[in-house]
PDB file as gemmi writes it, atoms N, CA and C in Angstrom:
CRYST1    1.000    1.000    1.000  90.00  90.00  90.00 P 1                      
ATOM      1  N   MET A   1     -10.795 -24.147   7.166  1.00  0.00           N  
ATOM      2  CA  MET A   1     -11.048 -23.018   6.302  1.00  0.00           C  
ATOM      3  C   MET A   1     -10.800 -23.484   4.863  1.00  0.00           C  
ATOM      4  N   ASN A   2     -11.775 -23.248   4.001  1.00  0.00           N  
ATOM      5  CA  ASN A   2     -11.609 -23.723   2.632  1.00  0.00           C  
ATOM      6  C   ASN A   2     -10.684 -22.807   1.830  1.00  0.00           C  
ATOM      7  N   LEU A   3     -10.315 -23.268   0.660  1.00  0.00           N  
ATOM      8  CA  LEU A   3      -9.322 -22.557  -0.150  1.00  0.00           C  
ATOM      9  C   LEU A   3      -9.827 -21.210  -0.651  1.00  0.00           C  
ATOM     10  N   ILE A   4     -11.117 -21.124  -0.954  1.00  0.00           N  
ATOM     11  CA  ILE A   4     -11.661 -19.852  -1.446  1.00  0.00           C  
ATOM     12  C   ILE A   4     -11.561 -18.792  -0.360  1.00  0.00           C  
ATOM     13  N   THR A   5     -11.877 -19.153   0.879  1.00  0.00           N  
ATOM     14  CA  THR A   5     -11.793 -18.201   1.981  1.00  0.00           C  
ATOM     15  C   THR A   5     -10.357 -17.736   2.189  1.00  0.00           C  
ATOM     16  N   LYS A   6      -9.407 -18.654   2.065  1.00  0.00           N  
ATOM     17  CA  LYS A   6      -7.999 -18.282   2.202  1.00  0.00           C  
ATOM     18  C   LYS A   6      -7.588 -17.304   1.110  1.00  0.00           C  
ATOM     19  N   ASP A   7      -8.045 -17.542  -0.110  1.00  0.00           N  
ATOM     20  CA  ASP A   7      -7.725 -16.628  -1.212  1.00  0.00           C  
ATOM     21  C   ASP A   7      -8.319 -15.244  -0.964  1.00  0.00           C  
ATOM     22  N   VAL A   8      -9.547 -15.208  -0.486  1.00  0.00           N  
ATOM     23  CA  VAL A   8     -10.195 -13.931  -0.205  1.00  0.00           C  
ATOM     24  C   VAL A   8      -9.421 -13.176   0.874  1.00  0.00           C  
ATOM     25  N   LEU A   9      -9.038 -13.857   1.934  1.00  0.00           N  
ATOM     26  CA  LEU A   9      -8.301 -13.204   3.017  1.00  0.00           C  
ATOM     27  C   LEU A   9      -6.922 -12.737   2.567  1.00  0.00           C  
ATOM     28  N   ARG A  10      -6.256 -13.537   1.751  1.00  0.00           N  
ATOM     29  CA  ARG A  10      -4.946 -13.118   1.231  1.00  0.00           C  
ATOM     30  C   ARG A  10      -5.068 -11.880   0.357  1.00  0.00           C  
ATOM     31  N   PHE A  11      -5.999 -11.898  -0.570  1.00  0.00           N  
ATOM     32  CA  PHE A  11      -6.181 -10.754  -1.453  1.00  0.00           C  
ATOM     33  C   PHE A  11      -6.595  -9.518  -0.661  1.00  0.00           C  
ATOM     34  N   ALA A  12      -7.499  -9.689   0.316  1.00  0.00           N  
ATOM     35  CA  ALA A  12      -7.944  -8.555   1.122  1.00  0.00           C  
ATOM     36  C   ALA A  12      -6.794  -7.974   1.939  1.00  0.00           C  
ATOM     37  N   SER A  13      -5.942  -8.830   2.469  1.00  0.00           N  
ATOM     38  CA  SER A  13      -4.779  -8.356   3.226  1.00  0.00           C  
ATOM     39  C   SER A  13      -3.841  -7.550   2.345  1.00  0.00           C  
ATOM     40  N   VAL A  14      -3.614  -8.045   1.138  1.00  0.00           N  
ATOM     41  CA  VAL A  14      -2.762  -7.312   0.196  1.00  0.00           C  
ATOM     42  C   VAL A  14      -3.406  -5.976  -0.157  1.00  0.00           C  
ATOM     43  N   GLY A  15      -4.714  -5.977  -0.365  1.00  0.00           N  
ATOM     44  CA  GLY A  15      -5.418  -4.735  -0.688  1.00  0.00           C  
ATOM     45  C   GLY A  15      -5.308  -3.707   0.419  1.00  0.00           C  
ATOM     46  N   PHE A  16      -5.427  -4.153   1.666  1.00  0.00           N  
ATOM     47  CA  PHE A  16      -5.288  -3.233   2.783  1.00  0.00           C  
ATOM     48  C   PHE A  16      -3.864  -2.697   2.864  1.00  0.00           C  
ATOM     49  N   ALA A  17      -2.887  -3.584   2.681  1.00  0.00           N  
ATOM     50  CA  ALA A  17      -1.479  -3.166   2.732  1.00  0.00           C  
ATOM     51  C   ALA A  17      -1.150  -2.177   1.613  1.00  0.00           C  
ATOM     52  N   VAL A  18      -1.685  -2.400   0.428  1.00  0.00           N  
ATOM     53  CA  VAL A  18      -1.469  -1.464  -0.677  1.00  0.00           C  
ATOM     54  C   VAL A  18      -2.046  -0.090  -0.315  1.00  0.00           C  
ATOM     55  N   GLY A  19      -3.211  -0.077   0.293  1.00  0.00           N  
ATOM     56  CA  GLY A  19      -3.807   1.183   0.722  1.00  0.00           C  
ATOM     57  C   GLY A  19      -2.956   1.913   1.750  1.00  0.00           C  
ATOM     58  N   VAL A  20      -2.402   1.170   2.698  1.00  0.00           N  
ATOM     59  CA  VAL A  20      -1.546   1.771   3.727  1.00  0.00           C  
ATOM     60  C   VAL A  20      -0.283   2.352   3.100  1.00  0.00           C  
ATOM     61  N   VAL A  21       0.325   1.612   2.182  1.00  0.00           N  
ATOM     62  CA  VAL A  21       1.543   2.096   1.523  1.00  0.00           C  
ATOM     63  C   VAL A  21       1.241   3.352   0.705  1.00  0.00           C  
ATOM     64  N   LEU A  22       0.138   3.350  -0.010  1.00  0.00           N  
ATOM     65  CA  LEU A  22      -0.213   4.537  -0.794  1.00  0.00           C  
ATOM     66  C   LEU A  22      -0.585   5.713   0.096  1.00  0.00           C  
ATOM     67  N   CYS A  23      -1.151   5.437   1.262  1.00  0.00           N  
ATOM     68  CA  CYS A  23      -1.431   6.500   2.224  1.00  0.00           C  
ATOM     69  C   CYS A  23      -0.127   7.147   2.677  1.00  0.00           C  
ATOM     70  N   ALA A  24       0.832   6.320   3.035  1.00  0.00           N  
ATOM     71  CA  ALA A  24       2.131   6.852   3.457  1.00  0.00           C  
ATOM     72  C   ALA A  24       2.788   7.637   2.323  1.00  0.00           C  
ATOM     73  N   TYR A  25       2.684   7.126   1.115  1.00  0.00           N  
ATOM     74  CA  TYR A  25       3.252   7.811  -0.045  1.00  0.00           C  
ATOM     75  C   TYR A  25       2.548   9.156  -0.282  1.00  0.00           C  
ATOM     76  N   ALA A  26       1.233   9.182  -0.117  1.00  0.00           N  
ATOM     77  CA  ALA A  26       0.492  10.431  -0.281  1.00  0.00           C  
ATOM     78  C   ALA A  26       0.902  11.464   0.764  1.00  0.00           C  
ATOM     79  N   PHE A  27       1.090  11.014   2.009  1.00  0.00           N  
ATOM     80  CA  PHE A  27       1.538  11.946   3.052  1.00  0.00           C  
ATOM     81  C   PHE A  27       2.948  12.444   2.768  1.00  0.00           C  
ATOM     82  N   TYR A  28       3.803  11.569   2.257  1.00  0.00           N  
ATOM     83  CA  TYR A  28       5.159  11.980   1.878  1.00  0.00           C  
ATOM     84  C   TYR A  28       5.100  13.031   0.767  1.00  0.00           C  
ATOM     85  N   LEU A  29       4.303  12.771  -0.247  1.00  0.00           N  
ATOM     86  CA  LEU A  29       4.198  13.718  -1.359  1.00  0.00           C  
ATOM     87  C   LEU A  29       3.663  15.065  -0.884  1.00  0.00           C  
ATOM     88  N   THR A  30       2.653  15.033  -0.035  1.00  0.00           N  
ATOM     89  CA  THR A  30       2.062  16.276   0.462  1.00  0.00           C  
ATOM     90  C   THR A  30       3.055  17.066   1.295  1.00  0.00           C  
ATOM     91  N   SER A  31       3.799  16.380   2.140  1.00  0.00           N  
ATOM     92  CA  SER A  31       4.741  17.084   3.015  1.00  0.00           C  
ATOM     93  C   SER A  31       5.924  17.657   2.244  1.00  0.00           C  
ATOM     94  N   HIS A  32       6.209  17.123   1.072  1.00  0.00           N  
ATOM     95  CA  HIS A  32       7.319  17.621   0.264  1.00  0.00           C  
ATOM     96  C   HIS A  32       6.853  18.492  -0.905  1.00  0.00           C  
ATOM     97  N   GLY A  33       5.557  18.802  -0.929  1.00  0.00           N  
ATOM     98  CA  GLY A  33       5.027  19.696  -1.956  1.00  0.00           C  
ATOM     99  C   GLY A  33       5.076  19.128  -3.363  1.00  0.00           C  
ATOM    100  N   ARG A  34       4.968  17.840  -3.473  1.00  0.00           N  
ATOM    101  CA  ARG A  34       4.999  17.194  -4.780  1.00  0.00           C  
ATOM    102  C   ARG A  34       3.638  16.617  -5.127  1.00  0.00           C  
ATOM    103  N   VAL A  35       3.475  16.312  -6.409  1.00  0.00           N  
ATOM    104  CA  VAL A  35       2.246  15.692  -6.890  1.00  0.00           C  
ATOM    105  C   VAL A  35       2.610  14.313  -7.418  1.00  0.00           C  
ATOM    106  N   GLY A  36       1.899  13.298  -6.964  1.00  0.00           N  
ATOM    107  CA  GLY A  36       2.187  11.932  -7.377  1.00  0.00           C  
ATOM    108  C   GLY A  36       1.507  11.574  -8.680  1.00  0.00           C  
ATOM    109  N   ASN A  37       1.773  10.384  -9.135  1.00  0.00           N  
ATOM    110  CA  ASN A  37       1.177   9.863 -10.344  1.00  0.00           C  
ATOM    111  C   ASN A  37      -0.238   9.373 -10.032  1.00  0.00           C  
ATOM    112  N   THR A  38      -1.229  10.050 -10.567  1.00  0.00           N  
ATOM    113  CA  THR A  38      -2.625   9.710 -10.292  1.00  0.00           C  
ATOM    114  C   THR A  38      -2.953   8.309 -10.788  1.00  0.00           C  
ATOM    115  N   ALA A  39      -2.385   7.927 -11.928  1.00  0.00           N  
ATOM    116  CA  ALA A  39      -2.670   6.603 -12.482  1.00  0.00           C  
ATOM    117  C   ALA A  39      -2.202   5.500 -11.536  1.00  0.00           C  
ATOM    118  N   LEU A  40      -1.090   5.723 -10.847  1.00  0.00           N  
ATOM    119  CA  LEU A  40      -0.596   4.747  -9.887  1.00  0.00           C  
ATOM    120  C   LEU A  40      -1.612   4.535  -8.768  1.00  0.00           C  
ATOM    121  N   PHE A  41      -2.123   5.626  -8.228  1.00  0.00           N  
ATOM    122  CA  PHE A  41      -3.099   5.534  -7.142  1.00  0.00           C  
ATOM    123  C   PHE A  41      -4.382   4.851  -7.617  1.00  0.00           C  
ATOM    124  N   LEU A  42      -4.886   5.247  -8.778  1.00  0.00           N  
ATOM    125  CA  LEU A  42      -6.156   4.696  -9.253  1.00  0.00           C  
ATOM    126  C   LEU A  42      -6.027   3.248  -9.712  1.00  0.00           C  
ATOM    127  N   ALA A  43      -4.861   2.857 -10.208  1.00  0.00           N  
ATOM    128  CA  ALA A  43      -4.683   1.470 -10.642  1.00  0.00           C  
ATOM    129  C   ALA A  43      -4.556   0.526  -9.451  1.00  0.00           C  
ATOM    130  N   LEU A  44      -3.816   0.932  -8.441  1.00  0.00           N  
ATOM    131  CA  LEU A  44      -3.588   0.054  -7.292  1.00  0.00           C  
ATOM    132  C   LEU A  44      -4.655   0.180  -6.213  1.00  0.00           C  
ATOM    133  N   CYS A  45      -5.294   1.335  -6.138  1.00  0.00           N  
ATOM    134  CA  CYS A  45      -6.272   1.581  -5.079  1.00  0.00           C  
ATOM    135  C   CYS A  45      -7.386   2.473  -5.619  1.00  0.00           C  
ATOM    136  N   PRO A  46      -8.334   1.887  -6.356  1.00  0.00           N  
ATOM    137  CA  PRO A  46      -9.414   2.706  -6.926  1.00  0.00           C  
ATOM    138  C   PRO A  46     -10.177   3.560  -5.905  1.00  0.00           C  
ATOM    139  N   PRO A  47     -10.389   3.087  -4.664  1.00  0.00           N  
ATOM    140  CA  PRO A  47     -11.081   3.948  -3.699  1.00  0.00           C  
ATOM    141  C   PRO A  47     -10.295   5.205  -3.314  1.00  0.00           C  
ATOM    142  N   SER A  48      -9.014   5.271  -3.683  1.00  0.00           N  
ATOM    143  CA  SER A  48      -8.228   6.461  -3.344  1.00  0.00           C  
ATOM    144  C   SER A  48      -8.732   7.706  -4.065  1.00  0.00           C  
ATOM    145  N   PHE A  49      -9.628   7.513  -5.009  1.00  0.00           N  
ATOM    146  CA  PHE A  49     -10.281   8.660  -5.644  1.00  0.00           C  
ATOM    147  C   PHE A  49     -10.971   9.519  -4.583  1.00  0.00           C  
ATOM    148  N   GLY A  50     -11.422   8.881  -3.513  1.00  0.00           N  
ATOM    149  CA  GLY A  50     -12.073   9.599  -2.420  1.00  0.00           C  
ATOM    150  C   GLY A  50     -11.129  10.475  -1.621  1.00  0.00           C  
ATOM    151  N   ALA A  51      -9.835  10.332  -1.827  1.00  0.00           N  
ATOM    152  CA  ALA A  51      -8.862  11.152  -1.096  1.00  0.00           C  
ATOM    153  C   ALA A  51      -8.926  12.609  -1.523  1.00  0.00           C  
ATOM    154  N   ILE A  52      -9.577  12.880  -2.633  1.00  0.00           N  
ATOM    155  CA  ILE A  52      -9.752  14.267  -3.068  1.00  0.00           C  
ATOM    156  C   ILE A  52     -10.485  15.064  -1.986  1.00  0.00           C  
ATOM    157  N   ALA A  53     -11.413  14.419  -1.323  1.00  0.00           N  
ATOM    158  CA  ALA A  53     -12.182  15.088  -0.272  1.00  0.00           C  
ATOM    159  C   ALA A  53     -11.345  15.364   0.968  1.00  0.00           C  
ATOM    160  N   LEU A  54     -10.158  14.792   1.049  1.00  0.00           N  
ATOM    161  CA  LEU A  54      -9.321  14.936   2.236  1.00  0.00           C  
ATOM    162  C   LEU A  54      -8.303  16.057   2.104  1.00  0.00           C  
ATOM    163  N   ASP A  55      -8.356  16.815   1.032  1.00  0.00           N  
ATOM    164  CA  ASP A  55      -7.352  17.854   0.787  1.00  0.00           C  
ATOM    165  C   ASP A  55      -7.300  18.919   1.879  1.00  0.00           C  
ATOM    166  N   ASN A  56      -8.426  19.308   2.418  1.00  0.00           N  
ATOM    167  CA  ASN A  56      -8.462  20.403   3.391  1.00  0.00           C  
ATOM    168  C   ASN A  56      -8.720  19.938   4.818  1.00  0.00           C  
ATOM    169  N   THR A  57      -8.472  18.661   5.075  1.00  0.00           N  
ATOM    170  CA  THR A  57      -8.683  18.161   6.426  1.00  0.00           C  
ATOM    171  C   THR A  57      -7.370  18.197   7.205  1.00  0.00           C  
ATOM    172  N   GLY A  58      -7.483  18.041   8.475  1.00  0.00           N  
ATOM    173  CA  GLY A  58      -6.293  17.963   9.316  1.00  0.00           C  
ATOM    174  C   GLY A  58      -5.725  16.552   9.279  1.00  0.00           C  
ATOM    175  N   LEU A  59      -4.710  16.340  10.067  1.00  0.00           N  
ATOM    176  CA  LEU A  59      -4.035  15.047  10.088  1.00  0.00           C  
ATOM    177  C   LEU A  59      -4.968  13.922  10.543  1.00  0.00           C  
ATOM    178  N   ALA A  60      -5.708  14.158  11.622  1.00  0.00           N  
ATOM    179  CA  ALA A  60      -6.602  13.111  12.139  1.00  0.00           C  
ATOM    180  C   ALA A  60      -7.691  12.771  11.130  1.00  0.00           C  
ATOM    181  N   GLY A  61      -8.269  13.784  10.522  1.00  0.00           N  
ATOM    182  CA  GLY A  61      -9.307  13.546   9.515  1.00  0.00           C  
ATOM    183  C   GLY A  61      -8.778  12.802   8.306  1.00  0.00           C  
ATOM    184  N   ALA A  62      -7.563  13.145   7.897  1.00  0.00           N  
ATOM    185  CA  ALA A  62      -6.954  12.466   6.758  1.00  0.00           C  
ATOM    186  C   ALA A  62      -6.655  11.002   7.084  1.00  0.00           C  
ATOM    187  N   LEU A  63      -6.187  10.741   8.297  1.00  0.00           N  
ATOM    188  CA  LEU A  63      -5.906   9.360   8.687  1.00  0.00           C  
ATOM    189  C   LEU A  63      -7.180   8.522   8.759  1.00  0.00           C  
ATOM    190  N   VAL A  64      -8.239   9.102   9.294  1.00  0.00           N  
ATOM    191  CA  VAL A  64      -9.516   8.392   9.339  1.00  0.00           C  
ATOM    192  C   VAL A  64     -10.025   8.141   7.926  1.00  0.00           C  
ATOM    193  N   GLY A  65      -9.930   9.151   7.079  1.00  0.00           N  
ATOM    194  CA  GLY A  65     -10.355   8.996   5.686  1.00  0.00           C  
ATOM    195  C   GLY A  65      -9.570   7.917   4.969  1.00  0.00           C  
ATOM    196  N   TRP A  66      -8.259   7.921   5.152  1.00  0.00           N  
ATOM    197  CA  TRP A  66      -7.434   6.904   4.503  1.00  0.00           C  
ATOM    198  C   TRP A  66      -7.687   5.517   5.090  1.00  0.00           C  
ATOM    199  N   PHE A  67      -8.058   5.439   6.366  1.00  0.00           N  
ATOM    200  CA  PHE A  67      -8.413   4.142   6.938  1.00  0.00           C  
ATOM    201  C   PHE A  67      -9.612   3.552   6.204  1.00  0.00           C  
ATOM    202  N   PHE A  68     -10.623   4.380   5.951  1.00  0.00           N  
ATOM    203  CA  PHE A  68     -11.800   3.896   5.221  1.00  0.00           C  
ATOM    204  C   PHE A  68     -11.459   3.576   3.769  1.00  0.00           C  
ATOM    205  N   ILE A  69     -10.542   4.314   3.182  1.00  0.00           N  
ATOM    206  CA  ILE A  69     -10.087   4.002   1.828  1.00  0.00           C  
ATOM    207  C   ILE A  69      -9.382   2.642   1.828  1.00  0.00           C  
ATOM    208  N   CYS A  70      -8.562   2.384   2.842  1.00  0.00           N  
ATOM    209  CA  CYS A  70      -7.872   1.088   2.942  1.00  0.00           C  
ATOM    210  C   CYS A  70      -8.862  -0.059   3.124  1.00  0.00           C  
ATOM    211  N   ILE A  71      -9.892   0.158   3.917  1.00  0.00           N  
ATOM    212  CA  ILE A  71     -10.926  -0.868   4.106  1.00  0.00           C  
ATOM    213  C   ILE A  71     -11.649  -1.123   2.789  1.00  0.00           C  
ATOM    214  N   ALA A  72     -12.018  -0.063   2.077  1.00  0.00           N  
ATOM    215  CA  ALA A  72     -12.700  -0.229   0.790  1.00  0.00           C  
ATOM    216  C   ALA A  72     -11.798  -0.950  -0.211  1.00  0.00           C  
ATOM    217  N   ASN A  73     -10.513  -0.644  -0.193  1.00  0.00           N  
ATOM    218  CA  ASN A  73      -9.586  -1.321  -1.103  1.00  0.00           C  
ATOM    219  C   ASN A  73      -9.447  -2.794  -0.724  1.00  0.00           C  
ATOM    220  N   ALA A  74      -9.453  -3.104   0.562  1.00  0.00           N  
ATOM    221  CA  ALA A  74      -9.399  -4.500   0.997  1.00  0.00           C  
ATOM    222  C   ALA A  74     -10.629  -5.260   0.516  1.00  0.00           C  
ATOM    223  N   VAL A  75     -11.788  -4.639   0.592  1.00  0.00           N  
ATOM    224  CA  VAL A  75     -13.013  -5.278   0.101  1.00  0.00           C  
ATOM    225  C   VAL A  75     -12.918  -5.494  -1.408  1.00  0.00           C  
ATOM    226  N   PHE A  76     -12.422  -4.486  -2.127  1.00  0.00           N  
ATOM    227  CA  PHE A  76     -12.267  -4.591  -3.577  1.00  0.00           C  
ATOM    228  C   PHE A  76     -11.329  -5.745  -3.940  1.00  0.00           C  
ATOM    229  N   TYR A  77     -10.179  -5.810  -3.304  1.00  0.00           N  
ATOM    230  CA  TYR A  77      -9.230  -6.891  -3.562  1.00  0.00           C  
ATOM    231  C   TYR A  77      -9.811  -8.235  -3.118  1.00  0.00           C  
ATOM    232  N   GLY A  78     -10.552  -8.250  -2.029  1.00  0.00           N  
ATOM    233  CA  GLY A  78     -11.185  -9.480  -1.557  1.00  0.00           C  
ATOM    234  C   GLY A  78     -12.183 -10.035  -2.564  1.00  0.00           C  
ATOM    235  N   LEU A  79     -12.922  -9.145  -3.208  1.00  0.00           N  
ATOM    236  CA  LEU A  79     -13.850  -9.587  -4.250  1.00  0.00           C  
ATOM    237  C   LEU A  79     -13.099 -10.189  -5.434  1.00  0.00           C  
ATOM    238  N   ILE A  80     -11.977  -9.596  -5.769  1.00  0.00           N  
ATOM    239  CA  ILE A  80     -11.144 -10.167  -6.829  1.00  0.00           C  
ATOM    240  C   ILE A  80     -10.638 -11.544  -6.382  1.00  0.00           C  
ATOM    241  N   GLY A  81     -10.215 -11.652  -5.131  1.00  0.00           N  
ATOM    242  CA  GLY A  81      -9.772 -12.931  -4.587  1.00  0.00           C  
ATOM    243  C   GLY A  81     -10.875 -13.972  -4.586  1.00  0.00           C  
ATOM    244  N   LEU A  82     -12.103 -13.545  -4.360  1.00  0.00           N  
ATOM    245  CA  LEU A  82     -13.241 -14.461  -4.412  1.00  0.00           C  
ATOM    246  C   LEU A  82     -13.389 -15.030  -5.816  1.00  0.00           C  
ATOM    247  N   GLY A  83     -13.270 -14.174  -6.814  1.00  0.00           N  
ATOM    248  CA  GLY A  83     -13.355 -14.644  -8.196  1.00  0.00           C  
ATOM    249  C   GLY A  83     -12.214 -15.569  -8.565  1.00  0.00           C  
ATOM    250  N   VAL A  84     -11.004 -15.205  -8.175  1.00  0.00           N  
ATOM    251  CA  VAL A  84      -9.834 -16.038  -8.474  1.00  0.00           C  
ATOM    252  C   VAL A  84      -9.942 -17.369  -7.738  1.00  0.00           C  
ATOM    253  N   GLY A  85     -10.298 -17.338  -6.463  1.00  0.00           N  
ATOM    254  CA  GLY A  85     -10.431 -18.567  -5.685  1.00  0.00           C  
ATOM    255  C   GLY A  85     -11.505 -19.485  -6.233  1.00  0.00           C  
ATOM    256  N   ASP A  86     -12.620 -18.904  -6.652  1.00  0.00           N  
ATOM    257  CA  ASP A  86     -13.697 -19.701  -7.228  1.00  0.00           C  
ATOM    258  C   ASP A  86     -13.245 -20.355  -8.533  1.00  0.00           C  
ATOM    259  N   LYS A  87     -12.552 -19.597  -9.349  1.00  0.00           N  
ATOM    260  CA  LYS A  87     -12.062 -20.141 -10.624  1.00  0.00           C  
ATOM    261  C   LYS A  87     -11.046 -21.262 -10.380  1.00  0.00           C  
ATOM    262  N   LEU A  88     -10.140 -21.062  -9.428  1.00  0.00           N  
ATOM    263  CA  LEU A  88      -9.175 -22.112  -9.108  1.00  0.00           C  
ATOM    264  C   LEU A  88      -9.860 -23.350  -8.538  1.00  0.00           C  
ATOM    265  N   GLN A  89     -10.864 -23.150  -7.707  1.00  0.00           N  
ATOM    266  CA  GLN A  89     -11.599 -24.280  -7.120  1.00  0.00           C  
ATOM    267  C   GLN A  89     -12.306 -25.072  -8.205  1.00  0.00           C  
ATOM    268  N   ARG A  90     -12.908 -24.383  -9.163  1.00  0.00           N  
ATOM    269  CA  ARG A  90     -13.595 -25.089 -10.255  1.00  0.00           C  
ATOM    270  C   ARG A  90     -12.599 -25.838 -11.126  1.00  0.00           C  
ATOM    271  N   ARG A  91     -11.432 -25.260 -11.310  1.00  0.00           N  
ATOM    272  CA  ARG A  91     -10.422 -25.912 -12.124  1.00  0.00           C  
ATOM    273  C   ARG A  91      -9.891 -27.172 -11.428  1.00  0.00           C  
ATOM    274  N   ARG A  92      -9.797 -27.145 -10.103  1.00  0.00           N  
ATOM    275  CA  ARG A  92      -9.308 -28.308  -9.356  1.00  0.00           C  
ATOM    276  C   ARG A  92     -10.307 -29.456  -9.376  1.00  0.00           C  
ATOM    277  N   ASN A  93     -11.587 -29.121  -9.444  1.00  0.00           N  
ATOM    278  CA  ASN A  93     -12.636 -30.158  -9.406  1.00  0.00           C  
ATOM    279  C   ASN A  93     -12.946 -30.604 -10.773  1.00  0.00           C  
TER     280      ASN A  93                                                      
END                                                                             
């Protein structure tokens, strides 16, 4: 496996994990009747903007929605990893 692929997988894994953590944080905020920092969600997980559509769904619908948000965030981070890996590869050569 080449270095660029490893960078993409690492970044994508981090992106998915960030989405999962923000999902848990969103459920915590909702269950305690609080409102979180929108800038935090949008800076770390831009696809979380789609969570607005999940306001009136049940638990299962919200979990499915957040799963797709986590996948989209992993793709977003993976693309960033592709750029970083490519730049590092060019610098090494």
